[in-house]
N, C-alpha and C positions, 0 to 999 in steps of 0.2 A: 086414521084408523087402519088403513091398509098396511101402513108401515108397522103399526103395533102388532098386527096379526103375523106379518112376516118375521118380526123380531121374536115373537112368542114361539113361532114354529122353529126358527133357528135355535132359540134357547132350549126348546124341547128336544131337538135332535142332539144338541150338545150334552144335555143332561143324560140322554140315553147312552151316548158314547162314553160319558164319564162313568156311568153305572156299569157298563160292560168292562171298562178298564179296571174298575174296582173288583169286579167278580173274578177276572183272570189275574191271578197273582203268582209270581214265582220269585222266591228269595232264598239266597244261600244263608242258612243260619250258622253253620260251622263246618269247617273242613279239618279233619284230624286223621292221625295214623291210628289204625285199629290194631295192627299186628305188624311186626318187623323182624326180619331174620337175615343173618349173613353167616355163611360158612365157607371156610377155605380148608377143606379136609386134607389136602396134600401139601400144605405149607410146612416148612419153608422150602421143600424140594421144588415147588413150582416156580420159585423165584430164581432158581439156579439154571433154568432152561430158557431158551428164547421163547418169548410170548407170542404164540400164533393162535389166537382165540377162534373158537367156533361157538357162536352165540345161539342159544335156544331161548326163545321168548314165549311165555304163555300168559294170556290175558283172560280173566273171567270177571264178569260183573254180576251183581245181585242187588235186589232192592226189596225193601219191606216197609209197610206202613207202621209207624211207631207212635202215632198220635193223630189227633184231629188235624187234617191238612198237613201233616208232617211225615216225611219219608226219609229213610236212610238208604243211601246208595253206596255200595262198596265196590271198589275196583281192586282186584288182586293181580299183581304183576309178579311173575317169577322169571328171573333171568339166570340161566345156567350156562356157564362158560366152561368149555372143555378145551384141552390141547388138541389141536386138529390132528396131529400125528399119532399120539398115543391114545386119545380118547379119555384120558384121566380128567377128573373135574378140577378145574382151577378154583372156581368159586360158585356159590349159589346165593343169590340175593333175592329176597322175597319181601314184598310189602303189600299190606292191605290198606289202601287209602280210602277213607270214607268221608261222606258229607251228609249233613242234615239239610234238607230242602223243604221249605214251606211252599206248597203248591195248592192253589184253589182255583176253581173254575175250569179245570182241565180234567176230562174224564175219558174213559174207554181207551181206544187205540192211541189217541193223542197223548194221554197220560203215560201209557206203556212206552211210547216212543220217547217221551221226555225222560223217563227213568232209565230207558235202555240205551239211549244214544247221547242225548244232550247233556245229562248230568255226568256220565263217564268222560265226555269231552272236557268238561270243566275240571274233573279230578286228575286227569292224566298228567298235566304239567307238574303237579305237586308230587305225584308218584315217581315220575321220571327224575326229578331233581333229587328226591330222597334215595333212589337206587344209585344214582351217580355218586352221591355223597358216601353211601355205604361202601361202594366199590373203591373209591379213593381212600377211605379210612382203612380198608383192607390191604392197602399197599399196591393196588393194581391201577393200570392206566384208566382214565375216564371211560365210562360206558355210556356214550351219548345215544340214547334210544331215539329212533326216528319217530316223528308224529304218527299217530294211529287214526285211521278213519273209522270212528265208531258208528257213523251212519251206515257205512258199507257192511260192517260186522252185524249190525242190527238187522239190516235188510236180508243178509244171508241167513241169519237165525230164523227170521220170519218165513223165509222161503222153505227152509228145511222143515219147520213145523207144519207148514201147509202141505208139503209133500208127504210127511209122515201121516198126517190126518187123512189125506186122500188114500194112501196105501192101506191104512187101517179100515177105512170105509169100504174098500174094494174087496178085502179079505172076507171069505165066507165065515159065518159064525160056526164055532165047533162045539 
């Protein structure tokens, strides 16, 4: 009888653990390119000069709820490469890499963190590969973008938001 009770108790905790796992769900539904662009405004003249690139990189993320437990996260990557001596644009490559994510059982700050850091981390390798492919097709040497720490970017964004909220709270009403 004592064995039966301990087995039931163990089975009960296993059932609770299994129910928690079922409630917390994260799944990638689809990864896709939402927008893509490549411009080489000074070609073919840029190919007649030594290539000394100065790379400017801009990253933006956004997310929105598109259905029951379904979120779209978009990562926009813009790479602008200029000749370091003249400042003329060699090329501009832009991609908006997006993904559909089914997320349930995660709410509030944890959901915001998942959408703002975890999902962009998953999308970035796809965007990086696509940018590299565009640059190669444009006749330029590969542009191997370094990995990006979206956790740090998210933390900086939250810190800025907190500072702005604090400043707004300190300002007298007019």
